[in-house]
C-alpha positions, 0 to 999 in steps of 0.5 A: 404780448399782453403787456404791449397791448395794455401799453398801447391802450394806455398810449391811445387813451392818453392821446384821446385825452389831449386831442379834445379841448374842453369847451370854454366857459359860457359867458354870464347872461345878465338881464335888464328888466323893464316894466310894462311900457316903460323905457326908464331903467330901474334902480335894480337894473342900473346896479346890474348895468354898473356891475357889468360896466365895472366888469367890462372896464376891467377886461378891456379886450372883451366886448359888451353884447346887448340883446333885445327882445324880438321886433315881431308884433304880438298880443300884449307886446309892443315891439317898438319898445325893443330898440329904445330900450337897447339904446337906454341900456347902451347909454347906461353902459356908456356913462360909466366908461364902456367905450361905445365901440365895444358894445354890439347890439343883437335883436332876438330872432323875429320868429321868437315869441316875446314871452319866451324871449322875455319881452320886457328884458334886455340880456347883456354878455361880456364876451370875446370879440367875434372873429371876422 
């Protein structure tokens, strides 16, 4: 009887181990920083963008998600820079061959504080295409 209980326990543990899939790895987040009120992409930011573009071009089934800072006006932060900065980053991704149709634009949640969202930053991820 003890042997069969141990066998059942082993089968149960094996079944539990096979029913849970591990979480997929999270995509890397690349950050392109802008200085103060600038729309210019620095040399450092260009190197990051070119690296992302090369990665995206190697994995043509993936999309490139560009996330900008929030658009809510706050002291010391101009939300009017968010969209033009995203456009600058998108153009910089397209220049080395990323197809425009593979770029998806996101804006950070409006209630998010610019300081917490990195008001001077654009985040880029190379991710799986969302299921629609």
